[in-house]
C-alpha positions in Angstrom: 77.9 117.6 96.0 79.7 116.1 93.0 79.4 113.0 91.0 82.1 110.7 92.8 81.3 106.8 92.0 83.4 104.5 89.8 86.5 102.0 90.6 89.6 104.2 91.6 87.1 106.3 93.2 85.9 103.6 95.6 89.4 102.4 95.7 90.9 105.5 97.3 88.6 105.0 99.5 89.8 102.5 100.5 92.5 102.9 101.3 92.4 106.1 102.5 90.4 104.3 105.4 93.1 103.4 107.9 94.4 107.0 108.4 90.4 109.0 108.1 89.4 106.2 111.1 93.2 107.6 113.2 92.2 111.0 112.5 88.9 110.7 113.4 89.6 108.6 117.1 92.2 110.9 117.5 90.2 113.9 117.2 86.6 112.2 118.8 88.3 111.7 121.8 90.5 114.8 122.1 86.7 116.7 121.4 85.5 114.3 123.9 88.3 115.0 126.8 88.3 118.9 126.7 84.5 119.1 126.8 84.6 120.5 122.9 81.4 117.7 122.1 81.0 114.8 121.0 83.1 112.3 119.8 81.5 111.0 117.3 81.3 115.2 115.5 85.1 115.0 116.2 85.4 111.6 114.6 83.5 112.6 111.2 84.5 116.2 110.8 88.7 114.7 110.8 87.0 110.8 108.7 84.9 112.9 106.5 86.7 115.0 104.7 89.9 112.5 103.8 87.4 110.0 102.1 85.9 112.3 100.2 89.5 113.5 99.8 90.1 110.1 97.9 87.6 109.5 96.5 87.7 112.5 93.8 90.8 112.5 93.5 90.3 108.3 92.2 86.8 110.3 89.9 89.2 112.2 88.9 92.5 111.1 88.1 90.7 107.7 86.8 91.9 107.9 83.2 96.3 108.4 84.7 95.7 105.3 86.8 94.6 102.9 84.5 96.8 103.8 83.0 99.5 103.5 85.2 97.8 100.2 86.6 98.1 98.9 82.8 101.8 100.4 82.2 103.9 98.7 85.2 102.4 95.5 84.3 102.8 95.6 80.8 106.4 96.4 81.8 106.4 94.0 84.5 105.0 91.4 81.3 108.1 92.9 79.3 110.5 92.5 82.0 109.6 88.4 83.2 109.2 87.6 78.8 113.4 89.1 78.5 114.3 87.9 81.6 113.9 83.7 80.4 114.2 84.9 76.9 118.0 85.9 78.2 118.2 82.1 81.0 117.2 80.6 77.0 120.3 81.5 75.8 122.6 81.3 77.7 122.1 77.5 78.5 
């Protein structure tokens, strides 16, 4: 199994959880209602790959995600400083 650890792997795993849970409930309920298998088997068949993919994405792209977050924060801070500077100049 591939190593999927780190902050972004965990963060994206948590972010994907609501979708994984919804997909798992639907698949598990369908399997249980149609006699295709146990709810638990259907739930994990649908939910586990979603969370695993999100964690893998977070691990593979952690540097890019971090750079994007820092760039966005810096741009927001810079825009705020410029905006406040213009307010002072206009007075």
